[in-house]
C-alpha positions as a Markdown table, in Angstrom:
| # | Residue | x | y | z |
|---|---|---|---|---|
| 1 | Met | -10.5 | 14.3 | 21.7 |
| 2 | Pro | -8.2 | 14.9 | 18.7 |
| 3 | Arg | -9.3 | 16.9 | 15.6 |
| 4 | Val | -9.4 | 14.6 | 12.6 |
| 5 | Leu | -9.3 | 15.4 | 8.9 |
| 6 | Met | -11.1 | 12.8 | 6.7 |
| 7 | Leu | -9.8 | 12.8 | 3.1 |
| 8 | Tyr | -12.3 | 11.3 | 0.7 |
| 9 | Thr | -10.5 | 10.1 | -2.5 |
| 10 | Gly | -13.3 | 8.1 | -4.0 |
| 11 | Gly | -13.9 | 4.3 | -3.9 |
| 12 | Thr | -16.8 | 2.1 | -3.1 |
| 13 | Ile | -17.5 | 3.7 | 0.3 |
| 14 | Gly | -18.9 | 6.8 | -1.3 |
| 15 | Met | -20.3 | 5.4 | -4.5 |
| 16 | Gln | -23.9 | 5.3 | -5.5 |
| 17 | Pro | -25.8 | 3.1 | -8.0 |
| 18 | Ser | -26.1 | 4.1 | -11.6 |
| 19 | Pro | -27.4 | 2.3 | -14.8 |
| 20 | His | -23.8 | 1.2 | -15.4 |
| 21 | Gly | -23.0 | 0.1 | -11.9 |
| 22 | Tyr | -21.6 | 1.9 | -8.9 |
| 23 | Val | -19.9 | 5.2 | -9.6 |
| 24 | Pro | -18.0 | 7.8 | -7.4 |
| 25 | Cys | -20.3 | 10.4 | -6.0 |
| 26 | Ala | -19.7 | 13.7 | -4.3 |
| 27 | Gly | -21.5 | 14.9 | -1.1 |
| 28 | Leu | -20.2 | 12.2 | 1.2 |
| 29 | Ala | -20.0 | 14.5 | 4.2 |
| 30 | Glu | -23.7 | 15.1 | 4.3 |
| 31 | Arg | -24.6 | 11.4 | 3.8 |
| 32 | Leu | -22.1 | 10.4 | 6.5 |
| 33 | Ala | -23.5 | 13.0 | 9.0 |
| 34 | Thr | -27.0 | 11.5 | 8.4 |
| 35 | His | -25.8 | 8.0 | 9.2 |
| 36 | Leu | -23.7 | 9.0 | 12.2 |
| 37 | Ala | -26.5 | 11.0 | 13.7 |
| 38 | Leu | -28.2 | 7.7 | 14.7 |
| 39 | Gly | -25.3 | 6.9 | 17.0 |
| 40 | Ala | -23.4 | 8.3 | 19.9 |
| 41 | Thr | -21.5 | 10.9 | 17.9 |
| 42 | Asp | -20.4 | 12.7 | 21.1 |
| 43 | Arg | -18.1 | 9.7 | 21.8 |
| 44 | Leu | -16.3 | 10.1 | 18.5 |
| 45 | Pro | -13.6 | 12.7 | 17.7 |
| 46 | Ser | -14.7 | 15.8 | 15.7 |
| 47 | Phe | -13.8 | 15.6 | 12.1 |
| 48 | Asp | -14.0 | 17.5 | 8.9 |
| 49 | Val | -14.4 | 15.9 | 5.4 |
| 50 | Leu | -12.3 | 17.1 | 2.5 |
| 51 | Glu | -13.4 | 15.7 | -0.9 |
| 52 | Met | -10.4 | 15.5 | -3.2 |
| 53 | Gln | -11.0 | 16.3 | -6.9 |
| 54 | Pro | -11.4 | 14.4 | -9.1 |
| 55 | Leu | -12.9 | 11.5 | -7.1 |
| 56 | Ile | -11.6 | 8.3 | -8.6 |
| 57 | Asp | -12.5 | 4.6 | -8.8 |
| 58 | Ser | -9.4 | 3.1 | -7.2 |
| 59 | Ala | -8.9 | 0.9 | -10.2 |
| 60 | Glu | -8.0 | 4.1 | -12.1 |
| 61 | Leu | -5.4 | 5.1 | -9.5 |
| 62 | Met | -2.0 | 6.3 | -10.8 |
| 63 | Pro | 1.0 | 7.5 | -8.8 |
| 64 | Gly | 0.2 | 11.1 | -9.4 |
| 65 | Ala | -2.7 | 10.7 | -7.0 |
| 66 | Trp | -0.2 | 9.9 | -4.2 |
| 67 | Asn | 1.4 | 13.3 | -4.8 |
| 68 | Arg | -2.0 | 15.0 | -4.5 |
| 69 | Leu | -2.8 | 13.1 | -1.3 |
| 70 | Val | 0.5 | 14.0 | 0.3 |
| 71 | Ala | 0.1 | 17.6 | -0.7 |
| 72 | Gln | -3.3 | 17.7 | 1.1 |
| 73 | Leu | -1.7 | 16.2 | 4.2 |
| 74 | Glu | 1.0 | 18.8 | 4.1 |
| 75 | Asn | -1.6 | 21.6 | 3.8 |
| 76 | His | -3.5 | 20.4 | 6.8 |
| 77 | Trp | -0.8 | 18.7 | 8.9 |
| 78 | Gln | -0.5 | 21.4 | 11.6 |
| 79 | Ala | -4.3 | 22.0 | 11.9 |
| 80 | Tyr | -5.3 | 18.4 | 12.7 |
| 81 | Asp | -4.2 | 15.7 | 15.1 |
| 82 | Ala | -4.9 | 12.7 | 12.9 |
| 83 | Phe | -6.0 | 11.7 | 9.4 |
| 84 | Val | -8.4 | 9.2 | 7.9 |
| 85 | Val | -8.1 | 8.5 | 4.2 |
| 86 | Leu | -11.2 | 7.0 | 2.5 |
| 87 | His | -10.0 | 5.0 | -0.4 |
| 88 | Gly | -11.2 | 2.3 | -2.8 |
| 89 | Thr | -10.3 | -1.2 | -1.8 |
| 90 | Asp | -8.7 | -2.4 | -5.1 |
| 91 | Thr | -5.6 | -0.3 | -4.7 |
| 92 | Met | -5.8 | 0.8 | -1.1 |
| 93 | Ala | -2.8 | -1.4 | -0.1 |
| 94 | Tyr | -0.7 | 0.2 | -2.9 |
| 95 | Ser | -1.6 | 3.7 | -1.7 |
| 96 | Ala | -1.1 | 2.9 | 2.0 |
| 97 | Ala | 2.4 | 1.5 | 1.2 |
| 98 | Ala | 3.3 | 4.4 | -1.0 |
| 99 | Leu | 2.4 | 7.0 | 1.6 |
| 100 | Ser | 4.4 | 5.1 | 4.3 |
| 101 | Phe | 7.5 | 5.4 | 2.1 |
| 102 | Met | 6.8 | 9.0 | 0.9 |
| 103 | Leu | 6.0 | 10.4 | 4.4 |
| 104 | Gly | 8.7 | 8.3 | 6.3 |
| 105 | Ala | 8.6 | 8.9 | 10.0 |
| 106 | Ile | 5.5 | 10.7 | 11.1 |
| 107 | Asn | 4.2 | 12.0 | 14.4 |
| 108 | Lys | 0.5 | 11.6 | 13.8 |
| 109 | Pro | -1.6 | 8.6 | 12.7 |
| 110 | Val | -2.7 | 8.3 | 9.1 |
| 111 | Ile | -5.3 | 5.5 | 8.7 |
| 112 | Phe | -6.7 | 4.3 | 5.4 |
| 113 | Thr | -10.2 | 2.7 | 5.3 |
| 114 | Gly | -13.0 | 2.1 | 2.9 |
| 115 | Ser | -15.7 | -0.5 | 2.4 |
| 116 | Gln | -16.9 | -3.4 | 0.3 |
| 117 | Ile | -20.5 | -2.2 | 0.2 |
| 118 | Pro | -21.3 | 1.5 | -0.3 |
| 119 | Leu | -22.5 | 3.7 | 2.6 |
| 120 | Gly | -26.3 | 3.5 | 2.8 |
| 121 | Glu | -26.7 | 0.2 | 1.0 |
| 122 | Pro | -28.2 | -2.8 | 2.9 |
| 123 | Arg | -25.5 | -4.6 | 5.0 |
| 124 | Ser | -22.9 | -2.0 | 4.2 |
| 125 | Asp | -19.7 | -2.3 | 6.1 |
| 126 | Ala | -18.9 | 1.4 | 5.6 |
| 127 | Leu | -20.1 | 2.8 | 8.9 |
| 128 | Asn | -18.3 | 0.1 | 11.0 |
| 129 | Asn | -15.0 | 0.8 | 9.2 |
| 130 | Leu | -15.4 | 4.6 | 9.5 |
| 131 | Val | -16.3 | 4.5 | 13.2 |
| 132 | Ser | -13.4 | 2.0 | 13.8 |
| 133 | Ala | -11.0 | 4.4 | 12.1 |
| 134 | Leu | -12.2 | 7.4 | 14.1 |
| 135 | Gln | -12.0 | 5.5 | 17.4 |
| 136 | Leu | -8.5 | 4.3 | 16.5 |
| 137 | Val | -7.1 | 7.7 | 15.7 |
| 138 | Ala | -8.5 | 8.9 | 19.1 |
| 139 | His | -6.8 | 6.0 | 21.0 |
| 140 | Ser | -3.5 | 6.7 | 22.7 |
| 141 | Ala | -2.1 | 3.3 | 21.8 |
| 142 | Thr | -2.6 | 3.7 | 18.0 |
| 143 | Pro | 0.8 | 4.0 | 16.4 |
| 144 | Cys | 1.9 | 7.1 | 14.5 |
| 145 | Glu | 2.4 | 5.4 | 11.2 |
| 146 | Val | 0.4 | 4.8 | 8.0 |
| 147 | Ser | -2.0 | 2.0 | 8.7 |
| 148 | Leu | -5.2 | 0.4 | 7.3 |
| 149 | Ala | -8.4 | -0.2 | 9.3 |
| 150 | Phe | -10.8 | -2.8 | 7.9 |
| 151 | His | -13.3 | -5.2 | 9.4 |
| 152 | Asn | -12.3 | -4.7 | 13.1 |
| 153 | Arg | -8.5 | -5.0 | 12.5 |
| 154 | Leu | -5.7 | -2.4 | 12.1 |
| 155 | Leu | -2.9 | -3.4 | 9.8 |
| 156 | Arg | 0.4 | -1.8 | 9.0 |
| 157 | Gly | -0.1 | 0.0 | 5.7 |
| 158 | Asn | 2.8 | -1.5 | 3.8 |
| 159 | Arg | 2.1 | -5.0 | 5.1 |
| 160 | Ala | -1.6 | -5.1 | 4.1 |
| 161 | Arg | -3.0 | -6.9 | 1.1 |
| 162 | Lys | -6.5 | -7.3 | -0.3 |
| 163 | Val | -7.1 | -11.0 | 0.1 |
| 164 | Arg | -10.8 | -11.4 | -0.5 |
| 165 | Thr | -13.0 | -10.0 | -3.3 |
| 166 | Gln | -16.4 | -10.9 | -1.7 |
| 167 | Gly | -15.8 | -11.1 | 2.0 |
| 168 | Leu | -16.1 | -8.1 | 4.3 |
| 169 | Asp | -12.8 | -9.2 | 5.9 |
| 170 | Ala | -11.1 | -8.1 | 2.7 |
| 171 | Phe | -7.7 | -7.2 | 4.0 |
| 172 | Asp | -5.0 | -9.0 | 6.0 |
| 173 | Ser | -1.3 | -8.8 | 6.6 |
| 174 | Pro | -0.2 | -12.4 | 6.0 |
| 175 | Asn | 3.4 | -12.0 | 7.2 |
| 176 | Phe | 2.9 | -9.5 | 10.0 |
| 177 | Pro | 0.7 | -9.3 | 13.2 |
| 178 | Trp | -2.2 | -7.0 | 13.3 |
| 179 | Leu | -1.5 | -3.7 | 14.9 |
| 180 | Ala | -4.8 | -3.8 | 16.7 |
| 181 | Glu | -8.0 | -5.9 | 16.9 |
| 182 | Leu | -11.4 | -4.3 | 17.6 |
| 183 | Gly | -13.7 | -6.6 | 19.6 |
| 184 | Ile | -15.8 | -5.5 | 22.6 |
| 185 | Ala | -12.6 | -3.7 | 23.5 |
| 186 | Met | -9.6 | -2.6 | 21.5 |
| 187 | Ser | -6.5 | -4.7 | 21.9 |
| 188 | Phe | -3.0 | -3.7 | 20.7 |
| 189 | Pro | -0.9 | -6.9 | 20.7 |
| 190 | Gln | 2.4 | -5.1 | 20.3 |
| 191 | Pro | 3.6 | -1.5 | 20.3 |
| 192 | Ser | 4.9 | -0.1 | 17.0 |
| 193 | Ala | 8.7 | -0.3 | 16.7 |
| 194 | Leu | 8.8 | 2.4 | 14.1 |
| 195 | Leu | 10.4 | 5.7 | 15.0 |
| 196 | Ser | 8.2 | 8.8 | 14.9 |
| 197 | Gly | 9.2 | 12.1 | 13.5 |
| 198 | Leu | 8.3 | 15.0 | 11.1 |
| 199 | Pro | 7.0 | 13.7 | 7.7 |
| 200 | Asn | 8.6 | 14.3 | 4.4 |
| 201 | Phe | 6.1 | 15.9 | 2.1 |
| 202 | Ala | 8.3 | 16.0 | -1.0 |
| 203 | Pro | 6.5 | 14.8 | -4.1 |
| 204 | Ile | 7.8 | 12.0 | -6.3 |
| 205 | Glu | 8.6 | 12.4 | -10.0 |
| 206 | Val | 6.0 | 10.2 | -11.8 |
| 207 | Asp | 7.5 | 8.0 | -14.5 |
| 208 | Glu | 5.1 | 5.3 | -15.5 |
| 209 | Glu | 7.8 | 3.6 | -17.6 |
| 210 | Ala | 10.2 | 3.2 | -14.7 |
| 211 | Val | 8.8 | 0.2 | -12.9 |
| 212 | Ala | 7.6 | -3.1 | -14.3 |
| 213 | Ile | 6.7 | -6.6 | -13.0 |
| 214 | Leu | 7.9 | -9.8 | -14.6 |
| 215 | Pro | 5.4 | -12.5 | -13.5 |
| 216 | Leu | 6.8 | -16.1 | -13.8 |
| 217 | Tyr | 4.5 | -18.9 | -15.0 |
| 218 | Pro | 4.8 | -22.1 | -16.9 |
| 219 | Gly | 4.9 | -21.4 | -20.6 |
| 220 | Met | 6.0 | -17.8 | -20.2 |
| 221 | Ser | 7.8 | -16.2 | -23.2 |
| 222 | Leu | 11.5 | -15.8 | -22.9 |
| 223 | Arg | 11.5 | -13.4 | -25.8 |
| 224 | Arg | 9.0 | -11.1 | -24.0 |
| 225 | Ala | 10.9 | -11.3 | -20.8 |
| 226 | Lys | 14.2 | -10.3 | -22.5 |
| 227 | Ala | 12.4 | -7.5 | -24.4 |
| 228 | Leu | 11.2 | -6.1 | -21.1 |
| 229 | Leu | 14.6 | -6.3 | -19.4 |
| 230 | Ala | 16.2 | -4.6 | -22.4 |
| 231 | Asp | 13.7 | -1.6 | -22.4 |
| 232 | Glu | 15.8 | 1.5 | -22.1 |
| 233 | Arg | 13.1 | 3.3 | -20.1 |
| 234 | Leu | 13.1 | 0.6 | -17.4 |
| 235 | Lys | 14.7 | 1.6 | -14.1 |
| 236 | Gly | 13.4 | -1.1 | -11.7 |
| 237 | Leu | 11.9 | -4.5 | -12.2 |
| 238 | Ile | 10.1 | -6.8 | -9.8 |
| 239 | Leu | 10.6 | -10.5 | -10.4 |
| 240 | His | 7.4 | -12.2 | -9.3 |
| 241 | Ser | 8.8 | -15.6 | -8.7 |
| 242 | Tyr | 7.9 | -19.1 | -7.5 |
| 243 | Gly | 8.1 | -20.2 | -3.9 |
| 244 | Val | 11.3 | -19.0 | -2.1 |
| 245 | Gly | 12.4 | -17.0 | -5.2 |
| 246 | Asn | 12.9 | -19.6 | -7.9 |
| 247 | Pro | 12.8 | -18.7 | -11.6 |
| 248 | Pro | 12.9 | -21.0 | -14.7 |
| 249 | Ser | 16.4 | -21.1 | -16.2 |
| 250 | Phe | 15.6 | -21.2 | -19.9 |
| 251 | Glu | 19.1 | -22.8 | -20.2 |
| 252 | Gly | 20.7 | -19.8 | -18.6 |
| 253 | Glu | 19.2 | -17.3 | -21.0 |
| 254 | Leu | 16.9 | -15.5 | -18.5 |
| 255 | Leu | 19.9 | -15.3 | -16.1 |
| 256 | Lys | 22.0 | -13.6 | -18.8 |
| 257 | Ala | 19.2 | -11.1 | -19.4 |
| 258 | Leu | 18.9 | -10.3 | -15.7 |
| 259 | Thr | 22.7 | -9.9 | -15.4 |
| 260 | Ala | 22.8 | -7.6 | -18.3 |
| 261 | Ala | 20.0 | -5.5 | -16.9 |
| 262 | Asn | 21.7 | -5.3 | -13.5 |
| 263 | Glu | 24.9 | -4.1 | -15.2 |
| 264 | Arg | 23.0 | -1.3 | -16.9 |
| 265 | Gly | 21.9 | -0.1 | -13.5 |
| 266 | Ile | 18.3 | -1.6 | -13.4 |
| 267 | Ala | 17.2 | -2.5 | -9.9 |
| 268 | Leu | 16.0 | -6.1 | -9.7 |
| 269 | Leu | 13.8 | -7.1 | -6.8 |
| 270 | Asn | 12.7 | -10.7 | -6.2 |
| 271 | Val | 9.2 | -11.1 | -4.6 |
| 272 | Thr | 7.5 | -14.4 | -4.0 |
| 273 | Gln | 4.1 | -15.3 | -5.5 |
| 274 | Cys | 3.2 | -17.0 | -2.2 |
| 275 | Ala | 0.9 | -15.1 | 0.2 |
| 276 | Gln | 3.0 | -16.2 | 3.2 |
| 277 | Gly | 6.7 | -16.7 | 3.6 |
| 278 | Glu | 9.8 | -15.1 | 2.1 |
| 279 | Val | 12.3 | -15.2 | -0.7 |
| 280 | Val | 15.4 | -17.1 | 0.1 |
| 281 | Gln | 17.8 | -16.9 | -2.8 |
| 282 | Gly | 20.0 | -19.8 | -2.0 |
| 283 | Ala | 17.7 | -22.6 | -0.9 |
| 284 | Tyr | 17.8 | -23.9 | -4.5 |
| 285 | Ala | 20.4 | -23.6 | -7.2 |
| 286 | Thr | 18.1 | -21.7 | -9.6 |
| 287 | Gly | 17.5 | -19.1 | -6.9 |
| 288 | Ala | 21.1 | -18.9 | -5.8 |
| 289 | Ala | 22.1 | -18.0 | -9.3 |
| 290 | Leu | 20.1 | -14.8 | -9.0 |
| 291 | Asn | 22.5 | -13.6 | -6.3 |
| 292 | Gln | 25.3 | -13.7 | -8.9 |
| 293 | Ala | 23.1 | -11.8 | -11.4 |
| 294 | Gly | 22.6 | -8.9 | -8.9 |
| 295 | Val | 19.0 | -9.7 | -8.1 |
| 296 | Ile | 17.9 | -8.4 | -4.6 |
| 297 | Ala | 16.0 | -10.8 | -2.4 |
| 298 | Gly | 12.8 | -9.1 | -1.3 |
| 299 | Gly | 12.3 | -11.2 | 1.8 |
| 300 | Asp | 8.6 | -11.2 | 2.8 |
| 301 | Ile | 7.7 | -7.9 | 1.2 |
| 302 | Thr | 4.3 | -7.9 | -0.5 |
| 303 | Leu | 4.0 | -7.2 | -4.2 |
| 304 | Glu | 2.0 | -4.0 | -3.4 |
| 305 | Ala | 4.7 | -2.7 | -1.1 |
| 306 | Ala | 7.4 | -3.6 | -3.6 |
| 307 | Val | 5.8 | -1.7 | -6.4 |
| 308 | Ala | 5.2 | 1.3 | -4.1 |
| 309 | Lys | 8.7 | 1.2 | -2.6 |
| 310 | Leu | 10.4 | 1.1 | -6.0 |
| 311 | Thr | 8.2 | 3.8 | -7.4 |
| 312 | Val | 8.8 | 6.1 | -4.5 |
| 313 | Leu | 12.6 | 5.5 | -4.3 |
| 314 | Leu | 13.1 | 6.0 | -8.1 |
| 315 | Gly | 10.7 | 9.0 | -8.0 |
| 316 | Arg | 12.9 | 10.6 | -5.4 |
| 317 | Gly | 16.0 | 10.1 | -7.5 |
| 318 | Val | 17.6 | 7.3 | -5.5 |
| 319 | Ser | 19.9 | 5.2 | -7.6 |
| 320 | Gly | 23.0 | 3.0 | -7.6 |
| 321 | Pro | 24.3 | 1.6 | -4.3 |
| 322 | Ala | 21.8 | 3.7 | -2.3 |
| 323 | Leu | 18.9 | 2.2 | -4.1 |
| 324 | Arg | 20.3 | -1.4 | -3.6 |
| 325 | Lys | 20.7 | -0.7 | 0.1 |
| 326 | Ala | 17.2 | 0.7 | 0.5 |
| 327 | Leu | 15.7 | -2.3 | -1.4 |
| 328 | Ser | 17.7 | -4.8 | 0.6 |
| 329 | Gly | 16.4 | -3.8 | 4.0 |
| 330 | Ser | 13.4 | -2.3 | 5.7 |
| 331 | Leu | 12.6 | 1.4 | 5.5 |
| 332 | Arg | 9.2 | 1.5 | 7.4 |
| 333 | Gly | 8.7 | -2.0 | 8.6 |
| 334 | Glu | 7.6 | -3.4 | 5.2 |
| 335 | Cys | 9.7 | -6.6 | 5.5 |
| 336 | Ser | 11.2 | -8.7 | 8.3 |
């Protein structure tokens, strides 16, 4: 059995009721031990729980937390065989994607999990998700990559999305097969094609002005879009577009603003608003014009992975042609 380190960052799984609703609460290790004592703990790998400080509601997550999480992994990488990260569900997909890009190739599994209902509450899904994650990290077929275990499925971390607010099957990977399914037995439909190796623990430089999202919608303000693209602090922008990557033309004015931003060195990544499918900048004339403006087609990358990828690359100082190349292809299996 491997030795496992469980990193508790906060989130619903360890929250407790308060007069103002659920709030993060310390002492998860003791509560978890009480609940696990009712089962066959001898069949689970041994684990230690490390509570990170401060515990956070994942809606409050900022990229600096990714640096703190990676630093803890670096501190304990040699002492443990696998890692389980307990995280709030709202931004779990962002963090799982970010760590996949920050760590790069790894030689040990890192599995994110959490719950929709806190541990100890009636009908809580916390224990099932925790036990699943522990059993997965102990299984020889589990890939050495950053993944996300939730509701009896294992998903690639940078392909996962939170797709339901109320259902216990809150996460899915719409454009990529599950890495594993947990029924009566564990099944692994396909082996991971990602190369393993020694992780990169270097922190990223946090610049909260560097990355922005421009959502497209009927009635959007061209003035606000142009102001965002002209922001001198902006380094990377995600165009959250219709269908296969189509934007409104605004009689060519939006295209001019995108072209000018590209010429100033701003990375422009086009991501579809659709849950399934990919950006194809050429299927329609409006989308094809983006190629001339220097906009990079994001393929089937999720919005969460796009935000994390841009943030990590810019935070590592990648720019120019190297940045365009990294955004145009797959680094850790995040796009087809």
